[in-house]
DRENPA-3360 file (N, C-alpha, C; in nm, 2 decimals, always signed):
BEGIN
1 = XXXXXXXX = +1.88/-10.69/+8.34/+1.97/-10.80/+8.36/+1.93/-10.93/+8.29 ~ +1.79/-10.94/+8.26/+1.75/-11.05/+8.18/+1.80/-11.04/+8.04 ~ +1.80/-10.92/+7.99/+1.85/-10.90/+7.85/+2.00/-10.94/+7.85 ~ +2.08/-10.90/+7.95/+2.22/-10.94/+7.95/+2.23/-11.09/+7.96 ~ +2.14/-11.15/+8.04/+2.15/-11.30/+8.06/+2.11/-11.37/+7.92 ~ +2.01/-11.32/+7.85/+1.97/-11.38/+7.73/+2.08/-11.35/+7.62 ~ +2.14/-11.24/+7.63/+2.25/-11.21/+7.53/+2.37/-11.30/+7.56 ~ +2.40/-11.32/+7.69/+2.51/-11.41/+7.72/+2.47/-11.55/+7.68;
9 = XXXXXXXX = +2.35/-11.58/+7.70/+2.30/-11.72/+7.66/+2.32/-11.74/+7.51 ~ +2.29/-11.64/+7.44/+2.31/-11.65/+7.29/+2.45/-11.67/+7.25 ~ +2.54/-11.60/+7.32/+2.68/-11.61/+7.29/+2.73/-11.75/+7.33 ~ +2.69/-11.79/+7.44/+2.73/-11.93/+7.48/+2.68/-12.03/+7.38 ~ +2.55/-12.01/+7.33/+2.50/-12.11/+7.24/+2.58/-12.10/+7.11 ~ +2.62/-11.98/+7.07/+2.70/-11.97/+6.94/+2.83/-12.05/+6.96 ~ +2.89/-12.02/+7.08/+3.02/-12.09/+7.11/+3.01/-12.24/+7.10 ~ +2.90/-12.29/+7.16/+2.88/-12.43/+7.17/+2.86/-12.49/+7.03;
17 = XXXXXXXX = +2.78/-12.41/+6.95/+2.75/-12.45/+6.81/+2.88/-12.45/+6.73 ~ +2.96/-12.35/+6.75/+3.09/-12.34/+6.68/+3.18/-12.46/+6.71 ~ +3.19/-12.48/+6.84/+3.28/-12.59/+6.88/+3.23/-12.73/+6.83 ~ +3.10/-12.74/+6.82/+3.04/-12.87/+6.77/+3.05/-12.87/+6.62 ~ +3.03/-12.75/+6.56/+3.04/-12.75/+6.41/+3.18/-12.78/+6.36 ~ +3.28/-12.74/+6.44/+3.42/-12.76/+6.40/+3.45/-12.91/+6.39 ~ +3.38/-12.98/+6.47/+3.41/-13.12/+6.48/+3.35/-13.20/+6.37 ~ +3.23/-13.16/+6.32/+3.16/-13.24/+6.22/+3.15/-13.17/+6.08;
25 = XXXXXXXX = +3.13/-13.24/+5.98/+3.11/-13.19/+5.84/+2.98/-13.11/+5.84 ~ +2.87/-13.17/+5.89/+2.74/-13.10/+5.89/+2.75/-12.97/+5.96 ~ +2.82/-12.97/+6.07/+2.83/-12.85/+6.15/+2.90/-12.74/+6.08 ~ +3.00/-12.78/+6.00/+3.08/-12.68/+5.91/+2.98/-12.62/+5.81 ~ +2.90/-12.71/+5.74/+2.81/-12.66/+5.64/+2.70/-12.56/+5.71 ~ +2.66/-12.60/+5.82/+2.56/-12.52/+5.89/+2.62/-12.39/+5.93 ~ +2.74/-12.40/+5.98/+2.81/-12.27/+6.01/+2.83/-12.18/+5.89 ~ +2.86/-12.24/+5.78/+2.88/-12.16/+5.65/+2.75/-12.10/+5.61;
33 = XXXXXXXX = +2.64/-12.18/+5.62/+2.51/-12.12/+5.58/+2.47/-12.01/+5.67 ~ +2.50/-12.03/+5.80/+2.47/-11.92/+5.90/+2.54/-11.79/+5.86 ~ +2.67/-11.81/+5.83/+2.75/-11.69/+5.80/+2.70/-11.62/+5.67 ~ +2.66/-11.71/+5.57/+2.61/-11.66/+5.45/+2.48/-11.58/+5.47 ~ +2.39/-11.63/+5.56/+2.26/-11.57/+5.59/+2.29/-11.44/+5.66 ~ +2.38/-11.44/+5.75/+2.41/-11.31/+5.82/+2.46/-11.21/+5.73 ~ +2.54/-11.25/+5.63/+2.59/-11.15/+5.53/+2.47/-11.10/+5.45 ~ +2.38/-11.19/+5.40/+2.26/-11.15/+5.33/+2.18/-11.05/+5.41;
41 = XXXXXXXX = +2.16/-11.08/+5.54/+2.09/-10.99/+5.63/+2.15/-10.85/+5.64 ~ +2.29/-10.85/+5.65/+2.36/-10.72/+5.65/+2.34/-10.65/+5.52 ~ +2.35/-10.72/+5.41/+2.33/-10.65/+5.28/+2.18/-10.60/+5.27 ~ +2.09/-10.68/+5.31/+1.95/-10.63/+5.31/+1.93/-10.51/+5.40 ~ +1.99/-10.51/+5.51/+1.98/-10.39/+5.60/+2.04/-10.27/+5.54 ~ +2.15/-10.29/+5.47/+2.22/-10.17/+5.40/+2.13/-10.12/+5.29 ~ +2.07/-10.21/+5.22/+1.98/-10.16/+5.11/+1.86/-10.09/+5.17 ~ +1.81/-10.15/+5.28/+1.69/-10.08/+5.34/+1.72/-9.94/+5.39;
49 = XXXXXXXX = +1.84/-9.93/+5.45/+1.89/-9.79/+5.49/+1.90/-9.70/+5.37 ~ +1.95/-9.75/+5.26/+1.96/-9.66/+5.14/+1.82/-9.62/+5.09 ~ +1.73/-9.72/+5.09/+1.59/-9.69/+5.05/+1.53/-9.58/+5.14 ~ +1.55/-9.60/+5.27/+1.49/-9.50/+5.36/+1.55/-9.36/+5.34 ~ +1.68/-9.36/+5.31/+1.74/-9.23/+5.28/+1.68/-9.17/+5.15 ~ +1.66/-9.25/+5.05/+1.60/-9.21/+4.92/+1.46/-9.16/+4.94 ~ +1.38/-9.24/+5.02/+1.25/-9.20/+5.05/+1.24/-9.07/+5.12 ~ +1.33/-9.04/+5.22/+1.33/-8.92/+5.29/+1.36/-8.80/+5.19;
57 = XXXXXXXX = +1.46/-8.82/+5.10/+1.49/-8.72/+5.00/+1.37/-8.69/+4.91 ~ +1.30/-8.80/+4.87/+1.18/-8.79/+4.78/+1.08/-8.71/+4.86 ~ +1.05/-8.74/+4.98/+0.95/-8.67/+5.06/+0.99/-8.52/+5.07 ~ +1.12/-8.49/+5.09/+1.16/-8.35/+5.10/+1.14/-8.28/+4.97 ~ +1.17/-8.35/+4.85/+1.14/-8.29/+4.72/+0.99/-8.27/+4.70 ~ +0.91/-8.36/+4.74/+0.77/-8.35/+4.73/+0.71/-8.23/+4.81 ~ +0.76/-8.22/+4.93/+0.72/-8.10/+5.01/+0.76/-7.97/+4.95 ~ +0.88/-7.97/+4.90/+0.93/-7.85/+4.83/+0.85/-7.82/+4.71;
65 = XXXXXXXX = +0.82/-7.92/+4.63/+0.74/-7.90/+4.51/+0.60/-7.85/+4.55 ~ +0.54/-7.90/+4.65/+0.40/-7.85/+4.69/+0.41/-7.71/+4.74 ~ +0.51/-7.67/+4.81/+0.53/-7.54/+4.86/+0.54/-7.44/+4.74 ~ +0.63/-7.48/+4.64/+0.64/-7.40/+4.52/+0.51/-7.39/+4.44 ~ +0.44/-7.50/+4.43/+0.31/-7.50/+4.36/+0.21/-7.40/+4.43 ~ +0.21/-7.40/+4.56/+0.12/-7.31/+4.63/+0.16/-7.16/+4.61 ~ +0.30/-7.14/+4.61/+0.34/-7.00/+4.58/+0.31/-6.96/+4.44 ~ +0.32/-7.05/+4.34/+0.29/-7.02/+4.20/+0.14/-6.99/+4.19;
73 = XXXXXXXX = +0.06/-7.07/+4.26/-0.09/-7.05/+4.25/-0.12/-6.91/+4.31 ~ -0.06/-6.87/+4.42/-0.09/-6.74/+4.48/-0.04/-6.63/+4.39 ~ +0.07/-6.65/+4.32/+0.12/-6.55/+4.23/+0.03/-6.54/+4.11 ~ -0.02/-6.65/+4.06/-0.12/-6.66/+3.95/-0.24/-6.58/+3.99 ~ -0.30/-6.60/+4.11/-0.42/-6.53/+4.15/-0.39/-6.38/+4.16 ~ -0.28/-6.35/+4.21/-0.24/-6.21/+4.22/-0.23/-6.14/+4.08 ~ -0.17/-6.21/+3.99/-0.15/-6.16/+3.86/-0.29/-6.15/+3.79 ~ -0.38/-6.25/+3.81/-0.51/-6.24/+3.75/-0.59/-6.12/+3.81;
81 = XXXXXXXX = -0.57/-6.09/+3.94/-0.64/-5.97/+3.99/-0.58/-5.84/+3.93 ~ -0.45/-5.84/+3.92/-0.38/-5.72/+3.86/-0.43/-5.71/+3.71 ~ -0.44/-5.82/+3.64/-0.48/-5.81/+3.50/-0.63/-5.76/+3.49 ~ -0.71/-5.80/+3.58/-0.85/-5.75/+3.59/-0.85/-5.60/+3.62 ~ -0.77/-5.56/+3.71/-0.77/-5.42/+3.75/-0.72/-5.34/+3.63 ~ -0.61/-5.39/+3.56/-0.56/-5.32/+3.45/-0.66/-5.31/+3.33 ~ -0.74/-5.42/+3.32/-0.84/-5.42/+3.21/-0.95/-5.32/+3.24 ~ -0.99/-5.31/+3.37/-1.09/-5.22/+3.41/-1.04/-5.07/+3.39;
89 = XXXXXXXX = -0.91/-5.05/+3.43/-0.85/-4.92/+3.41/-0.84/-4.88/+3.26 ~ -0.81/-4.98/+3.18/-0.80/-4.96/+3.04/-0.94/-4.92/+2.98 ~ -1.04/-4.99/+3.03/-1.18/-4.96/+2.98/-1.22/-4.82/+3.02 ~ -1.18/-4.78/+3.14/-1.21/-4.64/+3.19/-1.14/-4.54/+3.10 ~ -1.01/-4.57/+3.08/-0.93/-4.48/+3.00/-0.99/-4.47/+2.86 ~ -1.03/-4.58/+2.80/-1.08/-4.58/+2.66/-1.21/-4.50/+2.66 ~ -1.29/-4.51/+2.76/-1.42/-4.43/+2.77/-1.39/-4.28/+2.78 ~ -1.29/-4.25/+2.86/-1.25/-4.11/+2.88/-1.19/-4.05/+2.75;
97 = XXXXXXXX = -1.12/-4.13/+2.68/-1.06/-4.09/+2.55/-1.18/-4.06/+2.45 ~ -1.28/-4.15/+2.45/-1.39/-4.13/+2.36/-1.47/-4.00/+2.40 ~ -1.48/-3.98/+2.53/-1.55/-3.85/+2.57/-1.47/-3.73/+2.53 ~ -1.34/-3.74/+2.55/-1.25/-3.62/+2.51/-1.26/-3.60/+2.36 ~ -1.26/-3.71/+2.28/-1.27/-3.70/+2.14/-1.40/-3.63/+2.09 ~ -1.51/-3.67/+2.16/-1.64/-3.61/+2.13/-1.64/-3.46/+2.17 ~ -1.58/-3.43/+2.28/-1.57/-3.29/+2.32/-1.48/-3.21/+2.23 ~ -1.37/-3.27/+2.19/-1.28/-3.21/+2.09/-1.35/-3.18/+1.96;
105 = XXXXXXXX = -1.43/-3.28/+1.92/-1.51/-3.26/+1.79/-1.60/-3.14/+1.80 ~ -1.67/-3.13/+1.92/-1.76/-3.01/+1.94/-1.68/-2.88/+1.93 ~ -1.57/-2.88/+2.00/-1.49/-2.76/+2.00/-1.43/-2.72/+1.87 ~ -1.40/-2.82/+1.79/-1.34/-2.80/+1.65/-1.45/-2.73/+1.57 ~ -1.57/-2.76/+1.60/-1.68/-2.70/+1.52/-1.69/-2.55/+1.54 ~ -1.62/-2.50/+1.65/-1.62/-2.35/+1.68/-1.48/-2.30/+1.66 ~ -1.42/-2.32/+1.55/-1.28/-2.28/+1.53/-1.28/-2.13/+1.51 ~ -1.38/-2.07/+1.47/-1.38/-1.93/+1.45/-1.40/-1.86/+1.59;
113 = XXXXXXXX = -1.31/-1.77/+1.63/-1.31/-1.71/+1.76/-1.44/-1.64/+1.78 ~ -1.49/-1.57/+1.68/-1.61/-1.50/+1.70/-1.73/-1.59/+1.73 ~ -1.73/-1.71/+1.67/-1.84/-1.81/+1.70/-1.82/-1.86/+1.84 ~ -1.70/-1.88/+1.89/-1.68/-1.92/+2.02/-1.73/-1.82/+2.12 ~ -1.70/-1.69/+2.10/-1.75/-1.58/+2.18/-1.90/-1.58/+2.18 ~ -1.96/-1.59/+2.07/-2.11/-1.58/+2.06/-2.17/-1.70/+2.13 ~ -2.11/-1.82/+2.12/-2.16/-1.94/+2.19/-2.15/-1.92/+2.34 ~ -2.04/-1.86/+2.39/-2.02/-1.84/+2.53/-2.12/-1.74/+2.58;
121 = XXXXXXXX = -2.14/-1.63/+2.50/-2.24/-1.53/+2.54/-2.38/-1.59/+2.55 ~ -2.41/-1.67/+2.45/-2.54/-1.73/+2.45/-2.56/-1.82/+2.58 ~ -2.46/-1.90/+2.61/-2.47/-1.98/+2.73/-2.48/-1.90/+2.86 ~ -2.41/-1.78/+2.87/-2.42/-1.70/+2.98/-2.56/-1.64/+2.99 ~ -2.62/-1.60/+2.88/-2.75/-1.54/+2.88/-2.85/-1.65/+2.93 ~ -2.84/-1.77/+2.88/-2.93/-1.88/+2.92/-2.91/-1.90/+3.07 ~ -2.79/-1.90/+3.12/-2.77/-1.92/+3.26/-2.84/-1.81/+3.35 ~ -2.82/-1.68/+3.30/-2.89/-1.57/+3.37/-3.04/-1.58/+3.37;
129 = XXXXXXXX = -3.09/-1.62/+3.26/-3.24/-1.64/+3.25/-3.29/-1.75/+3.34 ~ -3.21/-1.86/+3.35/-3.25/-1.97/+3.44/-3.23/-1.93/+3.58 ~ -3.13/-1.85/+3.62/-3.12/-1.80/+3.75/-3.24/-1.71/+3.79 ~ -3.28/-1.63/+3.70/-3.40/-1.54/+3.72/-3.52/-1.62/+3.75 ~ -3.54/-1.73/+3.66/-3.66/-1.81/+3.68/-3.65/-1.89/+3.81 ~ -3.54/-1.93/+3.85/-3.52/-2.00/+3.98/-3.55/-1.91/+4.09 ~ -3.50/-1.79/+4.09/-3.53/-1.69/+4.20/-3.68/-1.67/+4.21 ~ -3.74/-1.65/+4.09/-3.89/-1.62/+4.09/-3.96/-1.74/+4.15;
137 = XXXXXXXX = -3.93/-1.86/+4.10/-3.99/-1.98/+4.15/-3.97/-2.00/+4.30 ~ -3.85/-1.97/+4.35/-3.82/-1.99/+4.49/-3.90/-1.89/+4.57 ~ -3.92/-1.77/+4.52/-3.99/-1.66/+4.59/-4.14/-1.71/+4.60 ~ -4.20/-1.75/+4.48/-4.34/-1.80/+4.48/-4.36/-1.92/+4.57 ~ -4.26/-2.01/+4.58/-4.27/-2.12/+4.67/-4.28/-2.08/+4.81 ~ -4.20/-1.98/+4.85/-4.20/-1.93/+4.98/-4.33/-1.86/+5.02 ~ -4.39/-1.79/+4.92/-4.51/-1.72/+4.95/-4.62/-1.83/+4.96 ~ -4.62/-1.93/+4.88/-4.72/-2.04/+4.88/-4.71/-2.11/+5.02;
145 = XXXXXXXX = -4.59/-2.14/+5.06/-4.58/-2.21/+5.19/-4.63/-2.12/+5.31 ~ -4.60/-1.99/+5.30/-4.65/-1.90/+5.40/-4.81/-1.90/+5.40 ~ -4.86/-1.89/+5.28/-5.01/-1.89/+5.26/-5.07/-2.02/+5.32 ~ -5.01/-2.13/+5.29/-5.05/-2.26/+5.33/-5.05/-2.27/+5.48 ~ -4.95/-2.21/+5.54/-4.94/-2.21/+5.69/-5.05/-2.13/+5.75 ~ -5.08/-2.02/+5.69/-5.19/-1.93/+5.74/-5.33/-2.01/+5.73 ~ -5.34/-2.07/+5.61/-5.47/-2.15/+5.59/-5.49/-2.26/+5.68 ~ -5.38/-2.34/+5.71/-5.39/-2.45/+5.80/-5.42/-2.39/+5.94;
153 = XXXXXXXX = -5.36/-2.28/+5.98/-5.39/-2.22/+6.11/-5.54/-2.18/+6.12 ~ -5.59/-2.12/+6.01/-5.73/-2.08/+6.01/-5.82/-2.20/+6.01 ~ -5.79/-2.31/+5.94/-5.87/-2.44/+5.95/-5.87/-2.49/+6.09 ~ -5.76/-2.49/+6.15/-5.75/-2.53/+6.29/-5.84/-2.45/+6.38 ~ -5.83/-2.32/+6.37/-5.92/-2.23/+6.45/-6.07/-2.26/+6.42 ~ -6.10/-2.27/+6.29/-6.24/-2.30/+6.26/-6.29/-2.44/+6.32 ~ -6.20/-2.53/+6.32/-6.24/-2.66/+6.38/-6.27/-2.65/+6.52 ~ -6.18/-2.57/+6.59/-6.20/-2.55/+6.74/-6.33/-2.47/+6.76;
161 = XXXXXXXX = -6.35/-2.37/+6.68/-6.47/-2.28/+6.69/-6.59/-2.36/+6.67 ~ -6.59/-2.45/+6.57/-6.71/-2.52/+6.54/-6.73/-2.65/+6.63 ~ -6.62/-2.68/+6.70/-6.63/-2.79/+6.79/-6.63/-2.92/+6.71 ~ -6.56/-2.92/+6.60/-6.56/-3.04/+6.51/-6.46/-3.14/+6.58 ~ -6.51/-3.25/+6.62/-6.43/-3.35/+6.68/-6.48/-3.49/+6.64 ~ -6.58/-3.49/+6.54/-6.65/-3.61/+6.50/-6.56/-3.70/+6.42 ~ -6.63/-3.79/+6.34/-6.56/-3.89/+6.26/-6.49/-3.83/+6.14 ~ -6.42/-3.91/+6.07/-6.34/-3.86/+5.96/-6.42/-3.80/+5.85;
169 = XXXXXXXX = -6.53/-3.86/+5.82/-6.62/-3.81/+5.71/-6.67/-3.67/+5.75 ~ -6.71/-3.65/+5.87/-6.76/-3.52/+5.91/-6.64/-3.42/+5.91 ~ -6.52/-3.46/+5.95/-6.41/-3.37/+5.95/-6.37/-3.33/+5.80 ~ -6.38/-3.43/+5.71/-6.35/-3.40/+5.57/-6.45/-3.31/+5.51 ~ -6.57/-3.33/+5.55/-6.68/-3.24/+5.50/-6.66/-3.10/+5.55 ~ -6.63/-3.08/+5.68/-6.60/-2.95/+5.73/-6.48/-2.88/+5.67 ~ -6.38/-2.96/+5.64/-6.26/-2.91/+5.58/-6.29/-2.86/+5.44 ~ -6.37/-2.94/+5.37/-6.41/-2.90/+5.23/-6.48/-2.77/+5.23;
177 = XXXXXXXX = -6.57/-2.75/+5.33/-6.65/-2.62/+5.34/-6.55/-2.51/+5.37 ~ -6.46/-2.53/+5.47/-6.37/-2.43/+5.51/-6.28/-2.39/+5.39 ~ -6.23/-2.49/+5.32/-6.14/-2.46/+5.20/-6.22/-2.38/+5.10 ~ -6.35/-2.41/+5.08/-6.43/-2.34/+4.98/-6.44/-2.19/+5.03 ~ -6.46/-2.17/+5.16/-6.47/-2.03/+5.21/-6.34/-1.96/+5.19 ~ -6.23/-2.03/+5.22/-6.10/-1.96/+5.20/-6.07/-1.93/+5.06 ~ -6.11/-2.02/+4.97/-6.09/-1.99/+4.83/-6.17/-1.87/+4.78 ~ -6.29/-1.86/+4.83/-6.38/-1.75/+4.80/-6.32/-1.62/+4.85;
185 = XXXXXXXX = -6.26/-1.62/+4.97/-6.20/-1.50/+5.03/-6.07/-1.46/+4.94 ~ -6.00/-1.56/+4.90/-5.88/-1.53/+4.82/-5.91/-1.47/+4.69 ~ -6.02/-1.52/+4.63/-6.07/-1.46/+4.50/-6.11/-1.32/+4.51 ~ -6.18/-1.29/+4.62/-6.22/-1.15/+4.65/-6.09/-1.06/+4.67 ~ -5.99/-1.12/+4.74/-5.87/-1.04/+4.77/-5.79/-1.02/+4.64 ~ -5.80/-1.12/+4.55/-5.73/-1.11/+4.42/-5.79/-1.00/+4.33 ~ -5.92/-0.99/+4.34/-5.99/-0.90/+4.26/-5.97/-0.75/+4.30 ~ -5.94/-0.74/+4.43/-5.92/-0.61/+4.49/-5.78/-0.57/+4.45;
% end
């Protein structure tokens, strides 16, 4: 209600000023200046509204440009990764091509069918010889492991029989003696 009262008071003041201004020359000039200032104020308000609209449009354009810049940056990063992957794949393919060219060069050296057959036979013979060696080595390894197990068992029995429970030096000395005895027995067995 105070706002209405002050608004009404302003209106009344304007009316009084108008009636007083109409009567005097100074009042008419003052009234003209007031009207002119009100018009300038209205023009300034219109310009300010236009600027605010322009500023809002510029902000929208700026936001849009930032969004597009972020999208382009993401696409650029993705393309860089793809380029790196393609480069890596190309390097792998080039390496494989070089290997195939080398293999092809070796095969071209055996253009004669008879040479190819002889080469294949030679490889098979080498494979068979290696298989035989492997079987023999595996068999000997099994026998050695079995012999080692028996020797360890005998060493353990001898330790218990001798009651060897002393320090490490004593145990090592006893083991050396036991190993010497076992080696002597094996030599006798080998001679027989």
